[in-house]
LOZA-34008 format. One record per residue (C-alpha): residue number from 1; residue in three letters; chain; x, y, z. Coordinates in steps of 0.05 Angstrom, whole numbers. Layout:
REM residues N
{NUM; "ALA"; "A"; {X; Y; Z}};
...
***
This chain:
REM residues 230
{1; "UNK"; "A"; {1765; 1778; 1841}};
{2; "UNK"; "A"; {1804; 1793; 1904}};
{3; "UNK"; "A"; {1839; 1745; 1951}};
{4; "UNK"; "A"; {1855; 1766; 2023}};
{5; "UNK"; "A"; {1894; 1735; 2080}};
{6; "UNK"; "A"; {1834; 1730; 2127}};
{7; "UNK"; "A"; {1758; 1736; 2130}};
{8; "UNK"; "A"; {1766; 1797; 2174}};
{9; "UNK"; "A"; {1799; 1834; 2117}};
{10; "UNK"; "A"; {1743; 1814; 2070}};
{11; "UNK"; "A"; {1691; 1842; 2118}};
{12; "UNK"; "A"; {1732; 1906; 2127}};
{13; "UNK"; "A"; {1739; 1915; 2052}};
{14; "UNK"; "A"; {1665; 1906; 2042}};
{15; "UNK"; "A"; {1649; 1956; 2098}};
{16; "UNK"; "A"; {1698; 2007; 2071}};
{17; "UNK"; "A"; {1667; 2000; 2002}};
{18; "UNK"; "A"; {1599; 2019; 2029}};
{19; "UNK"; "A"; {1564; 1958; 2002}};
{20; "UNK"; "A"; {1585; 1973; 1930}};
{21; "UNK"; "A"; {1636; 1917; 1920}};
{22; "UNK"; "A"; {1637; 1896; 1848}};
{23; "UNK"; "A"; {1689; 1841; 1853}};
{24; "UNK"; "A"; {1683; 1773; 1886}};
{25; "UNK"; "A"; {1724; 1771; 1951}};
{26; "UNK"; "A"; {1754; 1709; 1982}};
{27; "UNK"; "A"; {1798; 1695; 2043}};
{28; "UNK"; "A"; {1851; 1642; 2054}};
{29; "UNK"; "A"; {1852; 1648; 2130}};
{30; "UNK"; "A"; {1928; 1645; 2130}};
{31; "UNK"; "A"; {1953; 1591; 2177}};
{32; "UNK"; "A"; {2006; 1538; 2187}};
{33; "UNK"; "A"; {2015; 1463; 2175}};
{34; "UNK"; "A"; {1983; 1432; 2237}};
{35; "UNK"; "A"; {1986; 1358; 2223}};
{36; "UNK"; "A"; {2049; 1348; 2265}};
{37; "UNK"; "A"; {2020; 1392; 2320}};
{38; "UNK"; "A"; {1957; 1350; 2323}};
{39; "UNK"; "A"; {1999; 1288; 2334}};
{40; "UNK"; "A"; {2044; 1320; 2387}};
{41; "UNK"; "A"; {1998; 1364; 2428}};
{42; "UNK"; "A"; {1978; 1339; 2497}};
{43; "UNK"; "A"; {1908; 1343; 2527}};
{44; "UNK"; "A"; {1899; 1411; 2560}};
{45; "UNK"; "A"; {1889; 1416; 2635}};
{46; "UNK"; "A"; {1911; 1484; 2661}};
{47; "UNK"; "A"; {1911; 1461; 2733}};
{48; "UNK"; "A"; {1962; 1407; 2718}};
{49; "UNK"; "A"; {2010; 1447; 2676}};
{50; "UNK"; "A"; {2076; 1467; 2709}};
{51; "UNK"; "A"; {2093; 1529; 2668}};
{52; "UNK"; "A"; {2051; 1593; 2659}};
{53; "UNK"; "A"; {2067; 1633; 2597}};
{54; "UNK"; "A"; {2100; 1615; 2531}};
{55; "UNK"; "A"; {2123; 1661; 2475}};
{56; "UNK"; "A"; {2144; 1636; 2406}};
{57; "UNK"; "A"; {2172; 1681; 2352}};
{58; "UNK"; "A"; {2230; 1725; 2330}};
{59; "UNK"; "A"; {2261; 1766; 2386}};
{60; "UNK"; "A"; {2257; 1833; 2351}};
{61; "UNK"; "A"; {2227; 1902; 2361}};
{62; "UNK"; "A"; {2156; 1885; 2337}};
{63; "UNK"; "A"; {2150; 1829; 2389}};
{64; "UNK"; "A"; {2155; 1878; 2448}};
{65; "UNK"; "A"; {2177; 1821; 2493}};
{66; "UNK"; "A"; {2204; 1870; 2544}};
{67; "UNK"; "A"; {2132; 1883; 2565}};
{68; "UNK"; "A"; {2125; 1812; 2591}};
{69; "UNK"; "A"; {2192; 1815; 2628}};
{70; "UNK"; "A"; {2172; 1880; 2660}};
{71; "UNK"; "A"; {2104; 1851; 2678}};
{72; "UNK"; "A"; {2138; 1793; 2713}};
{73; "UNK"; "A"; {2172; 1843; 2759}};
{74; "UNK"; "A"; {2104; 1870; 2785}};
{75; "UNK"; "A"; {2073; 1845; 2849}};
{76; "UNK"; "A"; {2014; 1813; 2813}};
{77; "UNK"; "A"; {2061; 1769; 2771}};
{78; "UNK"; "A"; {2115; 1756; 2823}};
{79; "UNK"; "A"; {2109; 1681; 2816}};
{80; "UNK"; "A"; {2092; 1676; 2742}};
{81; "UNK"; "A"; {2140; 1638; 2696}};
{82; "UNK"; "A"; {2156; 1650; 2623}};
{83; "UNK"; "A"; {2185; 1605; 2568}};
{84; "UNK"; "A"; {2213; 1640; 2506}};
{85; "UNK"; "A"; {2222; 1600; 2442}};
{86; "UNK"; "A"; {2260; 1639; 2390}};
{87; "UNK"; "A"; {2323; 1678; 2371}};
{88; "UNK"; "A"; {2337; 1745; 2341}};
{89; "UNK"; "A"; {2373; 1812; 2348}};
{90; "UNK"; "A"; {2341; 1829; 2415}};
{91; "UNK"; "A"; {2358; 1766; 2453}};
{92; "UNK"; "A"; {2419; 1796; 2489}};
{93; "UNK"; "A"; {2382; 1859; 2510}};
{94; "UNK"; "A"; {2322; 1819; 2535}};
{95; "UNK"; "A"; {2364; 1771; 2576}};
{96; "UNK"; "A"; {2400; 1830; 2607}};
{97; "UNK"; "A"; {2333; 1863; 2624}};
{98; "UNK"; "A"; {2309; 1799; 2658}};
{99; "UNK"; "A"; {2372; 1798; 2700}};
{100; "UNK"; "A"; {2368; 1871; 2719}};
{101; "UNK"; "A"; {2296; 1864; 2741}};
{102; "UNK"; "A"; {2311; 1801; 2781}};
{103; "UNK"; "A"; {2262; 1757; 2742}};
{104; "UNK"; "A"; {2313; 1715; 2704}};
{105; "UNK"; "A"; {2303; 1652; 2748}};
{106; "UNK"; "A"; {2231; 1651; 2723}};
{107; "UNK"; "A"; {2248; 1660; 2649}};
{108; "UNK"; "A"; {2270; 1600; 2608}};
{109; "UNK"; "A"; {2302; 1614; 2541}};
{110; "UNK"; "A"; {2298; 1564; 2484}};
{111; "UNK"; "A"; {2335; 1573; 2418}};
{112; "UNK"; "A"; {2294; 1585; 2356}};
{113; "UNK"; "A"; {2276; 1520; 2322}};
{114; "UNK"; "A"; {2231; 1489; 2270}};
{115; "UNK"; "A"; {2234; 1421; 2305}};
{116; "UNK"; "A"; {2161; 1411; 2324}};
{117; "UNK"; "A"; {2179; 1359; 2377}};
{118; "UNK"; "A"; {2222; 1409; 2414}};
{119; "UNK"; "A"; {2168; 1462; 2408}};
{120; "UNK"; "A"; {2115; 1414; 2433}};
{121; "UNK"; "A"; {2157; 1397; 2494}};
{122; "UNK"; "A"; {2151; 1469; 2516}};
{123; "UNK"; "A"; {2080; 1484; 2492}};
{124; "UNK"; "A"; {2051; 1422; 2525}};
{125; "UNK"; "A"; {2072; 1444; 2595}};
{126; "UNK"; "A"; {2048; 1516; 2588}};
{127; "UNK"; "A"; {1981; 1547; 2607}};
{128; "UNK"; "A"; {1979; 1608; 2562}};
{129; "UNK"; "A"; {2008; 1633; 2496}};
{130; "UNK"; "A"; {2029; 1706; 2500}};
{131; "UNK"; "A"; {2053; 1756; 2448}};
{132; "UNK"; "A"; {2054; 1829; 2472}};
{133; "UNK"; "A"; {2073; 1861; 2405}};
{134; "UNK"; "A"; {2046; 1856; 2334}};
{135; "UNK"; "A"; {2025; 1783; 2329}};
{136; "UNK"; "A"; {2019; 1742; 2266}};
{137; "UNK"; "A"; {2027; 1668; 2253}};
{138; "UNK"; "A"; {2055; 1658; 2323}};
{139; "UNK"; "A"; {1984; 1665; 2347}};
{140; "UNK"; "A"; {1961; 1608; 2302}};
{141; "UNK"; "A"; {2018; 1565; 2328}};
{142; "UNK"; "A"; {1998; 1577; 2400}};
{143; "UNK"; "A"; {1924; 1565; 2388}};
{144; "UNK"; "A"; {1940; 1500; 2350}};
{145; "UNK"; "A"; {1966; 1472; 2416}};
{146; "UNK"; "A"; {1902; 1492; 2450}};
{147; "UNK"; "A"; {1934; 1549; 2488}};
{148; "UNK"; "A"; {1890; 1608; 2504}};
{149; "UNK"; "A"; {1923; 1672; 2480}};
{150; "UNK"; "A"; {1942; 1739; 2510}};
{151; "UNK"; "A"; {1952; 1794; 2459}};
{152; "UNK"; "A"; {1941; 1869; 2459}};
{153; "UNK"; "A"; {1874; 1897; 2437}};
{154; "UNK"; "A"; {1894; 1944; 2380}};
{155; "UNK"; "A"; {1879; 1903; 2317}};
{156; "UNK"; "A"; {1907; 1958; 2272}};
{157; "UNK"; "A"; {1979; 1943; 2293}};
{158; "UNK"; "A"; {1974; 1867; 2289}};
{159; "UNK"; "A"; {1986; 1823; 2229}};
{160; "UNK"; "A"; {1926; 1796; 2191}};
{161; "UNK"; "A"; {1927; 1730; 2229}};
{162; "UNK"; "A"; {1901; 1765; 2292}};
{163; "UNK"; "A"; {1833; 1752; 2261}};
{164; "UNK"; "A"; {1837; 1683; 2294}};
{165; "UNK"; "A"; {1836; 1716; 2362}};
{166; "UNK"; "A"; {1767; 1719; 2395}};
{167; "UNK"; "A"; {1766; 1760; 2459}};
{168; "UNK"; "A"; {1736; 1722; 2516}};
{169; "UNK"; "A"; {1729; 1659; 2474}};
{170; "UNK"; "A"; {1800; 1636; 2459}};
{171; "UNK"; "A"; {1839; 1690; 2496}};
{172; "UNK"; "A"; {1848; 1755; 2532}};
{173; "UNK"; "A"; {1871; 1824; 2510}};
{174; "UNK"; "A"; {1906; 1880; 2545}};
{175; "UNK"; "A"; {1919; 1954; 2532}};
{176; "UNK"; "A"; {1973; 1960; 2479}};
{177; "UNK"; "A"; {2041; 1980; 2509}};
{178; "UNK"; "A"; {2016; 1979; 2582}};
{179; "UNK"; "A"; {2055; 1937; 2632}};
{180; "UNK"; "A"; {2003; 1948; 2686}};
{181; "UNK"; "A"; {1946; 1925; 2641}};
{182; "UNK"; "A"; {1986; 1865; 2618}};
{183; "UNK"; "A"; {2003; 1844; 2690}};
{184; "UNK"; "A"; {1930; 1850; 2710}};
{185; "UNK"; "A"; {1907; 1807; 2652}};
{186; "UNK"; "A"; {1961; 1754; 2664}};
{187; "UNK"; "A"; {1942; 1749; 2738}};
{188; "UNK"; "A"; {1868; 1745; 2724}};
{189; "UNK"; "A"; {1876; 1694; 2668}};
{190; "UNK"; "A"; {1919; 1647; 2710}};
{191; "UNK"; "A"; {1870; 1650; 2768}};
{192; "UNK"; "A"; {1813; 1618; 2729}};
{193; "UNK"; "A"; {1835; 1549; 2706}};
{194; "UNK"; "A"; {1764; 1526; 2688}};
{195; "UNK"; "A"; {1757; 1585; 2640}};
{196; "UNK"; "A"; {1824; 1569; 2610}};
{197; "UNK"; "A"; {1802; 1498; 2595}};
{198; "UNK"; "A"; {1739; 1524; 2559}};
{199; "UNK"; "A"; {1782; 1573; 2519}};
{200; "UNK"; "A"; {1829; 1517; 2501}};
{201; "UNK"; "A"; {1772; 1477; 2471}};
{202; "UNK"; "A"; {1750; 1537; 2431}};
{203; "UNK"; "A"; {1820; 1548; 2405}};
{204; "UNK"; "A"; {1826; 1476; 2381}};
{205; "UNK"; "A"; {1757; 1477; 2349}};
{206; "UNK"; "A"; {1777; 1539; 2309}};
{207; "UNK"; "A"; {1846; 1516; 2286}};
{208; "UNK"; "A"; {1821; 1446; 2268}};
{209; "UNK"; "A"; {1769; 1480; 2224}};
{210; "UNK"; "A"; {1809; 1535; 2192}};
{211; "UNK"; "A"; {1876; 1574; 2195}};
{212; "UNK"; "A"; {1911; 1510; 2176}};
{213; "UNK"; "A"; {1946; 1488; 2112}};
{214; "UNK"; "A"; {1892; 1439; 2090}};
{215; "UNK"; "A"; {1837; 1491; 2095}};
{216; "UNK"; "A"; {1880; 1543; 2060}};
{217; "UNK"; "A"; {1892; 1494; 2003}};
{218; "UNK"; "A"; {1817; 1480; 1996}};
{219; "UNK"; "A"; {1801; 1554; 1996}};
{220; "UNK"; "A"; {1853; 1569; 1943}};
{221; "UNK"; "A"; {1830; 1512; 1899}};
{222; "UNK"; "A"; {1759; 1539; 1905}};
{223; "UNK"; "A"; {1782; 1607; 1881}};
{224; "UNK"; "A"; {1819; 1575; 1821}};
{225; "UNK"; "A"; {1756; 1535; 1803}};
{226; "UNK"; "A"; {1714; 1598; 1804}};
{227; "UNK"; "A"; {1764; 1634; 1759}};
{228; "UNK"; "A"; {1764; 1576; 1710}};
{229; "UNK"; "A"; {1688; 1574; 1710}};
{230; "UNK"; "A"; {1681; 1649; 1698}};
***
């Protein structure tokens, strides 16, 4: 019996095995505790939200946050705003980059926190969640607020939780490492508020169904029951 983080990994394992899997395979769909988020999140209306992009996570190399800052300096994103929730070893370098590129007035820095009320106050005024590097549970956090996501399209360099991302359904992808591709996607996404609202609904439907602590618990208990019955 094998237990994976996500259903995507189960499918990949079965494909790689050429249909000769001898063990039962299960997935937890690794997620976060969303009960507080459900109480705090505001109804989503992209046209009425005052901020554009929000990033949440550790400010370190794998996040590749400099790609967003550089994208904000392009003509297509010259009026786009960014909120950053998180701390880490790269915060000084990233703030300096924002200043050097002249985009610092449009970037709002928030210290890393586990206070969901503080997180909600930022998430609830944002239109899109964005993570330009190797995304993991941050994606689940953004989707749980009903925020459509922007991530890069190379699944091989993401964490397992990227399985929750559905291109064109709950978010947009861009070419990994490309500032021009990212700026194009940001601009296009922000220009279509009706599509963002539909994506928000899809994000909430997914996270309310799975990639949350309650569903993970139920899946794990199911695995234990099967082991006991074997």
